[in-house]
N, C-alpha and C positions, 0 to 999 in steps of 0.2 A: 385339511385332514386332521382330525381328532384324534387324541392320546389318552388313552385309559391304563390305571392299574402301574406296572412298571415302567413300563414307554413315557408312560405320564412325568412320573419321578424322573424318571432318568433325562428328559427331554428339561424339566425346570432344573436339573444341577447342571447340564449344560447351560442352560441361558442364565444361569448364576455364577457360573465360572466366566462365558464372555462380560459378564459384567464386573469382574476383578471381586468375585465372591469367596472369601476362602471360608470354606464348611469344617475343614479338615486341618487347621492351621498348626497347629501344637499339640505339646501337653496339657496345654489346658484347655484344651475340649471338653465341657462337660462329661460327667457321665449323664447314660438317657435319665429321665425321668419318668417318671408316674404314667401308666397309659392315662390316657385322656380320656376324659367323658362325654361322650357326645349328647349335643342337642339338637332341638329343632332344625332342620334344614334351611338354609340361609339365616341362622341366627349367627353371631359369632363365635360362639362355645367359648363364653367368659365363665360360667358357672361348672359348679360341681365340683372343686379342688377338692383333695383328700382333708386336706386340714388347713382351713383360712383361716392368715391373720387378720385381715384387712376385709372387709362383704361391700362392696359399692353396690349401688341398686339407683338406678336415674340421676344419675349427678350429672347437675349440669351446672354451670358458671357462667354469668354474665357480667359484665364491664360496662356499667350502664345498663343499654337495651341490647347490648348486642352480646351474641351469644360465642363463649370461646370454649366451651366446651357443650355436648347436648345430649342428654338420657344414659350417658355410661353405667355400662354395667359390669362388673369384673371382679374375680375372687383374688385375692395375692395371698398365693402356695407359704406356708410357714416357711424358713429355713432352706429357700431356694432362693434363684437371683430371676428378678423379671425383667425383661428388659423391655423399654419401650420405644418406639420406631416409629419415624415420619418423616414428611415433610416438614421445615420451616415452618413455624405459624399452625401447626396442625393439633396442636394443643397438649402436645407432652408435657412440657415444664406446668404448664397451668394442673392439669393432672395431679403431678406428683404434688406440687402445694398444695393440693386439697388434704393430701393424707395427715399433713401437721400444721392445717389452718396457717397457711403462710399466706393465702389469700386476705386475711383479715386485714391484713397491714395493707394494702392496694385500694384506694381511695375508689368509691364505687362499685367495686365488685361486688359481686351475692351467689353465694354457692344454695342450689337445690337438690334435693335427693337424700338419700342415706348413705352413708360410711360410719364401719363399724368393725371397731378393733378389739379383737379378742371380745364380739360380742355387744361392746357398750358404743352408745352413738356419739362419734367426737365431737358432732356439732350442737350437745346438749346445751342451754346454759350452765349449768352446775359444771361443766369439766376444767379443769384447769389449764392453760392454754400454754403455761410453762412446765406443767408435768408432762402434758402431751408431746413436747418439742425435745423434751430429758428422752420420753417413754421412743419417740420415730425420731431421730437426729436426722441433720441434712448436711451433706457434703456439697459446695456450690461448684460451677464450672469453672470461677479463677480462686486460685488458693488464698485466702484469706486470715492470716495467721495474728492475732492480737498482737499488739504494738507492746509485748511483753515477750518474758526470757522464754525458751521452751520448753523449758520445766513449767511455768506459768500459764501457759498458753494450756498445758493439760490437765494440770491442776485446778483450775479454774471454776471449772465445771464441777467436780466433784466440791469442793470447797463451798459454793452457795447452794451448793444440794442438799447439803449434809453429808454426803456418802462417806465420810472420813472421820475417825473419831480423835485421830491426834497424825501429828508430824508423821510419826513412821508409817502409819496407817496410809497419807497421802503419800507418801515416797514411794509406796508398795504400788499404788495404783497407779498415778505414773509411770513407773519402772513397766509395769505390766500390759499398758497401753501404749506404748512404743516400741513394747516388745511385738503387740501383737500387730503392731500396721509396718512392722520390717524396718522400724527407725532408728529402735535403740544401741546397736553396734556404732551407727552413724554417728551419734550424739551423745553417748554416754560420756564423754570428756568434756563437754561445752555448753552443758543443761542452763549454765548462766546466760549463754550465749541470746542475742536476738531470733526469736523464728525465724523473722524477714532477711538474716543472714542467712539462711538454709537456701539453695536451690529450688525450681517450681517444685519438680518432684517431689523434693522433702518437703516440701511445704504444705504439697496435697495430703502426702504421709503424715504430717505433723495433724493437719485436719481433721484425718481420718481418727488419728489417736484422740484427738480431744474428743472425737464425736462416743468413741465407745469406752471414755473416762466414766461418763455419767450411764453407763450400762443401759442401753438403750435397748431395745425388742427388734426393731427395725432401722435401717439407713438408705437414705435415700439419696443417690445421687445423680446429679446434673450437669451431665456432660464431664466427668470428672477430669476427662484426659485430653479435651481438646485442645487445652495450652500447653502439652507436655509435648517431650520429642517420643521417638518410638519406643528407646528403650526406657525409661520413666513411664511411658504406657504400660509397657509389658509388667513393671514392679506394679502396678497398679490393678492389674487384671490377676497376676497372680494372688496378689493380697488379698482382690475380691473371692476368689476360688476358694480361698483358705476363712475367710469369714461367715463364709455361707453356712460353715458348719457350727456358727453360735447365733448368726442373724439372717433375718429375713432381709433383702435388699434387693431396692427396686433403683433401678438407673436408665437416668435416659440417656441415649447415645443417637451421633446422628449416621454411626458407622455399624453399617450391617455387619463387617468382619469382626467387628467388638461384641455386639452382639449375639453374632455365632459362638464365640469362645466362651463368652463368660455366662452366657443364660442358659435356664432349662426352659424358660417357657420366656415367648415373646409377643407383646402386644401391637398391633399396628394401627396407629390413629391417621385421620384423613381428613381435614376442613372441621374439625371440632369433636369426628364420631370416633368409636371404636369400632373399625371396621371387621378386626378377627384377630382372636388370642390365642395360642395353644402350645404343644412341645415345639420347641424351638427348633427343631429337626425339619420336623413336620412343617410349618410354617415356611422356613426356606426351600423346602424341596417339595414342597404338595400343597400350595396355598390353596383355601377353598376360595377363596374372593378375587376378581378378575382385578381391582383396584391393588389387594396386595401383590397379586403377580406381576402386575405394571411396576411397582416400587420395586422390589426387589432385583428385577431383573433388568433396572435401568432406564424403564421409558420414560420415566418423570422423575421429580426430585432432586 
């Protein structure tokens, strides 16, 4: 027997609960997002956000002659968190790497389609890739501090990009970045110690401080908590919620609980295709696509 309206939403919440999905977990649950713009029936509802920082149209990625991503069209809302979910190998990280041209570093990779950042084509031949990666920073799955001191890890980017006019201004950038990453009070008395001497969670926050030190517009996060314990994960999630007031964040995660906690919009990928995207609570409680429903209810993935 089929269900509609409130009955359908209640059924989806029941299935999500059976799958262990925590849709109302803590104070980190995001505030309601702006109403979603509805598109043609059957489309993944990717377009129509109020203020897009990224606009992607018909984006495909090929490794040799094999498609890793196929005809993805999606907008990324400014100063919101977009969670990208889906089973392993579905193209989540490949999509993330498109947004700052990290796929350029992979031999045989080819990207087609249009990716606009604030209306500018990031694949244009005139695009300075170094500047793009400063504007669109990235935090990786495994913390990767430089083999330098805590101070130098954060100071390195502003120094090479010429963002500080002197040592006092550089000190201020380092201090501000560490504070915004929630790390200052833990390291202020040992800034000369190696970044690698920190715990895993602290190293990841150091990498976040290093990213925001160059004043990016967008922060990409590729499973930033997968190697962390629950306490460190909670600190990173709280930090994400604070940072979205100043930055657009796109996070790839295998944890649907995490996606529900930190994001305002969620995109579901499957076998290289964007299946569905929309306001997070709606995607988890009332998905429009059967593949999305099967994934979030634990039938596969």
